[in-house]
C-alpha positions as CSV (number, residue, x, y, z in Angstrom):
1,M,0.0,-0.3,0.3
2,S,0.9,3.6,-0.8
3,S,2.3,5.6,2.0
4,D,0.2,8.1,0.3
5,T,-2.9,6.1,0.9
6,E,-5.2,7.7,3.6
7,I,-6.2,5.5,6.5
8,S,-9.3,3.2,6.0
9,R,-12.8,4.9,6.5
10,E,-13.8,1.3,8.2
11,T,-10.4,1.0,10.2
12,I,-11.4,4.7,11.8
13,S,-15.0,4.0,12.2
14,K,-14.0,0.6,14.4
15,I,-12.7,2.9,16.4
16,T,-16.1,4.2,18.1
17,D,-17.3,7.7,18.8
18,G,-17.2,6.4,22.5
19,I,-13.7,6.5,22.3
20,V,-13.8,10.2,22.2
21,D,-15.4,10.9,25.6
22,D,-12.9,8.9,27.0
23,M,-10.0,10.2,25.6
24,L,-10.7,14.1,26.4
25,A,-11.6,12.5,30.0
26,W,-8.1,11.3,30.0
27,Q,-6.3,14.2,28.4
28,H,-8.4,16.4,31.1
29,R,-8.0,14.2,33.5
30,A,-6.6,15.8,37.2
31,L,-2.4,14.8,38.0
32,D,-0.1,14.7,41.1
33,R,1.0,17.7,42.5
34,V,4.5,17.0,42.2
35,D,5.8,14.6,39.2
36,P,9.6,14.0,40.2
37,V,10.7,13.2,36.5
38,L,9.2,14.5,33.0
39,L,9.8,13.3,29.9
40,I,9.1,15.2,26.9
41,D,9.6,15.3,22.9
42,A,7.8,15.2,19.7
43,I,7.1,13.1,16.5
44,V,6.3,14.3,13.1
45,I,2.4,12.2,11.6
46,K,0.6,13.5,8.1
47,V,-2.8,14.4,8.9
48,R,-5.4,16.0,6.5
49,D,-6.6,19.5,6.9
50,S,-7.6,21.1,3.7
51,Q,-4.7,18.9,2.0
52,V,-2.3,16.5,3.9
53,A,0.5,18.2,6.2
54,S,2.6,17.1,8.5
55,R,1.9,17.8,12.1
56,P,4.0,17.4,15.5
57,V,2.2,15.4,18.1
58,Y,3.6,16.6,21.4
59,V,4.0,13.3,24.0
60,A,4.8,14.3,27.8
61,I,5.4,11.2,30.2
62,G,5.5,11.3,33.7
63,V,6.6,9.5,36.8
64,N,5.0,10.6,39.9
65,L,6.1,9.9,43.7
66,D,5.1,6.7,43.9
67,G,7.6,5.4,40.8
68,E,4.4,4.7,38.6
69,R,5.3,6.3,34.9
70,D,2.0,7.3,33.2
71,V,1.1,9.2,29.7
72,L,0.3,12.5,31.0
73,G,-0.8,13.9,27.7
74,L,-0.3,14.3,23.8
75,W,-1.3,16.7,22.0
76,L,-1.4,17.8,17.9
77,G,0.2,20.8,16.7
78,P,0.0,23.4,14.3
79,T,1.9,22.5,10.7
80,G,5.4,24.0,11.5
81,G,4.7,23.4,14.8
82,N,7.5,22.1,17.3
83,G,8.6,25.1,18.8
84,A,9.4,26.5,22.1
85,K,6.0,28.5,22.2
86,Q,3.8,25.6,21.1
87,W,5.3,23.4,24.0
88,M,5.3,26.3,26.5
89,T,1.2,26.0,26.0
90,M,1.2,22.3,26.9
91,L,3.6,23.0,29.7
92,T,0.9,25.3,31.0
93,E,-1.9,23.1,30.8
94,L,0.1,20.4,32.2
95,K,0.6,23.0,35.5
96,N,-2.9,24.0,35.5
97,R,-4.3,20.0,35.6
98,G,-1.8,19.6,38.8
99,I,1.4,19.6,38.7
100,A,2.6,22.2,40.8
101,E,6.1,21.3,40.7
102,A,8.5,19.0,38.3
103,L,11.6,18.5,39.8
104,I,13.8,17.0,36.9
105,V,12.2,17.6,32.9
106,C,14.2,15.8,30.3
107,C,14.1,17.4,26.5
108,D,15.6,17.3,23.3
109,G,17.7,20.4,22.5
110,L,15.0,22.6,21.3
111,K,16.2,26.2,21.3
112,G,13.7,28.4,24.0
113,L,12.5,25.1,25.6
114,P,14.7,24.9,28.5
115,D,13.1,28.5,29.3
116,A,9.7,27.4,28.7
117,I,10.4,24.9,31.1
118,R,11.7,27.2,33.8
119,V,8.9,30.0,32.9
120,T,6.4,26.7,34.3
121,W,8.5,24.9,36.7
122,P,11.2,27.8,38.2
123,D,13.1,25.2,40.3
124,A,13.1,22.4,37.9
125,T,16.7,20.6,36.6
126,V,16.3,20.7,32.8
127,Q,18.0,17.8,31.4
128,T,19.4,17.5,27.7
129,C,18.3,14.2,26.6
130,V,21.8,12.6,25.7
131,V,20.0,10.7,22.9
132,H,19.1,13.7,21.2
133,M,22.8,15.2,21.7
134,V,24.8,12.5,20.1
135,R,22.2,12.2,17.4
136,N,22.6,16.1,16.6
137,S,25.9,15.8,16.9
138,L,26.6,13.4,14.0
139,R,24.4,15.7,12.2
140,Y,27.7,17.7,11.5
141,A,30.3,15.0,11.0
142,S,31.2,12.7,8.3
143,K,29.7,9.7,8.5
144,K,32.7,7.5,7.8
145,R,33.5,9.5,11.3
146,W,30.6,8.8,13.7
147,G,32.2,5.5,14.8
148,A,35.5,7.4,16.6
149,I,33.1,10.7,17.9
150,T,30.1,8.2,19.1
151,R,33.2,6.7,21.4
152,Q,34.4,9.7,22.5
153,M,31.3,11.1,23.6
154,R,30.3,8.2,25.2
155,K,33.1,8.7,27.3
156,I,31.6,12.2,28.2
157,Y,28.2,10.6,29.2
158,E,29.2,8.0,31.1
159,T,31.9,9.2,33.3
160,P,31.5,9.0,37.1
161,T,31.1,12.9,37.9
162,V,31.1,16.5,36.0
163,A,34.8,17.2,36.4
164,A,35.7,14.3,34.4
165,A,33.0,15.0,32.0
166,E,34.3,18.2,31.4
167,T,38.0,16.5,31.3
168,H,36.2,14.6,28.2
169,F,34.6,17.3,26.8
170,T,37.8,19.1,26.7
171,E,39.8,16.7,24.8
172,F,36.9,15.9,22.5
173,A,37.1,19.3,21.6
174,E,40.2,19.9,20.8
175,Q,40.3,17.1,18.7
176,W,37.2,18.1,16.5
177,R,36.6,21.7,17.0
178,D,39.1,23.0,13.8
179,T,36.8,20.0,11.9
180,Y,33.2,20.1,13.2
181,P,33.2,23.8,15.0
182,A,29.0,23.6,14.9
183,M,29.3,20.5,16.7
184,I,31.3,21.6,19.3
185,A,29.5,25.0,19.7
186,S,26.5,22.5,20.3
187,W,27.7,21.0,23.1
188,Q,28.7,24.0,24.6
189,N,26.0,25.3,24.4
190,A,24.0,23.3,25.7
191,W,26.3,22.1,28.1
192,G,24.0,23.5,31.5
193,E,21.7,21.1,30.6
194,F,23.4,18.3,29.9
195,V,25.6,17.8,33.1
196,P,22.8,17.4,36.0
197,F,22.1,13.8,35.5
198,L,26.0,13.7,36.1
199,E,25.1,14.1,40.2
200,F,22.9,11.4,40.3
201,P,23.5,7.3,40.9
202,I,23.5,5.4,38.2
203,E,19.6,3.8,38.6
204,L,18.3,7.7,38.3
205,R,20.8,8.6,35.8
206,K,18.9,5.6,33.5
207,I,15.5,7.4,33.6
208,V,16.8,10.9,33.4
209,Y,19.3,11.2,30.8
210,T,17.6,9.9,27.7
211,T,13.9,10.6,26.9
212,N,13.8,6.4,26.0
213,A,10.4,5.8,27.4
214,I,9.1,8.2,25.1
215,E,10.8,7.0,22.0
216,S,9.4,3.6,22.6
217,L,6.1,5.1,22.5
218,N,6.8,7.0,19.6
219,A,8.2,3.9,17.9
220,R,4.7,2.3,18.9
221,F,2.7,5.0,17.3
222,R,5.1,5.0,14.2
223,R,3.9,1.8,13.9
224,A,0.4,2.5,14.7
225,V,0.4,4.5,11.2
226,R,2.9,3.0,9.0
227,H,1.5,1.7,5.5
228,R,-1.6,3.6,6.7
229,G,-0.8,7.1,5.1
230,H,-2.1,10.3,6.4
231,F,-4.9,10.6,8.8
232,P,-8.1,12.2,7.3
233,N,-8.9,14.3,10.2
234,E,-7.2,15.6,13.7
235,Q,-10.1,13.3,15.5
236,A,-8.8,10.1,14.0
237,A,-5.5,10.8,14.4
238,M,-5.8,11.6,18.1
239,K,-8.2,8.3,18.4
240,V,-5.4,6.2,16.9
241,L,-2.6,7.5,19.0
242,Y,-4.5,7.7,22.6
243,L,-5.3,4.0,21.8
244,V,-1.3,3.1,21.4
245,A,-0.9,5.4,24.5
246,T,-3.0,3.5,27.0
247,T,-3.4,-0.1,26.6
248,R,-1.1,-2.1,27.9
249,R,0.0,-5.3,26.1
250,P,0.7,-8.7,27.8
251,N,4.2,-9.6,27.5
252,C,5.6,-6.0,26.7
253,E,7.1,-3.4,28.2
254,N,4.8,-1.0,28.6
255,M,4.7,2.7,29.3
256,T,2.7,3.1,31.9
257,G,3.9,1.3,35.6
258,R,5.9,1.0,38.1
259,I,9.6,1.9,37.9
260,N,12.0,-1.0,39.2
261,G,13.8,-0.1,42.3
262,W,12.1,3.1,42.6
263,K,12.8,3.1,46.5
264,N,16.5,3.4,46.0
265,I,15.7,6.1,43.3
266,L,13.3,8.0,45.6
267,N,16.1,8.1,48.1
268,T,18.2,9.6,46.1
269,L,15.9,12.4,44.9
270,T,15.1,12.9,48.4
271,V,18.7,13.9,49.1
272,H,18.8,16.0,46.3
273,Y,15.1,17.8,46.6
274,G,14.5,17.6,49.9
275,D,11.3,19.2,51.5
276,R,10.6,19.8,48.0
277,I,9.7,16.2,48.2
278,T,9.1,15.3,51.5
279,T,6.0,18.4,52.3
280,N,4.4,17.0,49.0
281,H,4.6,13.0,50.0
């Protein structure tokens, strides 16, 4: 089937209109006052309005104080969206739905997004997703040098301390600055949002240094729409994405559920954030 083929009316009709009420209730449900970890990202899908266009879908996953991970919301943005201004709207909605405090927010390196996060939650630790940093770096480099560059970047983000990371980055920058100045500049510009996770133990690092949970969810979204082409309208798109986000599958890793080893992670968070946790738990 052509990638431009519209999802069939029969397929959409099977997703009954009754789902819309459930979806709207889910989209506007109240949220916990404190989320220790928020992961935010966006993917692009094709939707027909007056014509077929690429539209961003904003995704937020949260981990609450009980270690439960959940998809907090999905929002279909305008054509050409995925800017910090659009994200500001979504973050404000999450705050209005109850999240008064987010301790750590993991995001990509989108310009202006860290500022939008801090406007919404002034005390939040903003963590740039390491996976996005690596991908962005490789965009500037010749493919034949990816192996060497990736090995050096791994030394930076797998190091035990911030000081060690700075040493490895200095070596990395000295080797590649003349050849790929934009790559080195991207690291320098993001450094303040890159290093926070290095202060955490391994258990917590695994949760906050990458948006892998959202990457997994986005992969499910892509599988759901692959070979079906564009969606006939916004509601059809959101119904399918909502079902993908909320349906638990047996014998599979699911987006919702409890984080393994959460007690140790909560102890670490409490040491770092103190009263911001204990007064709300």
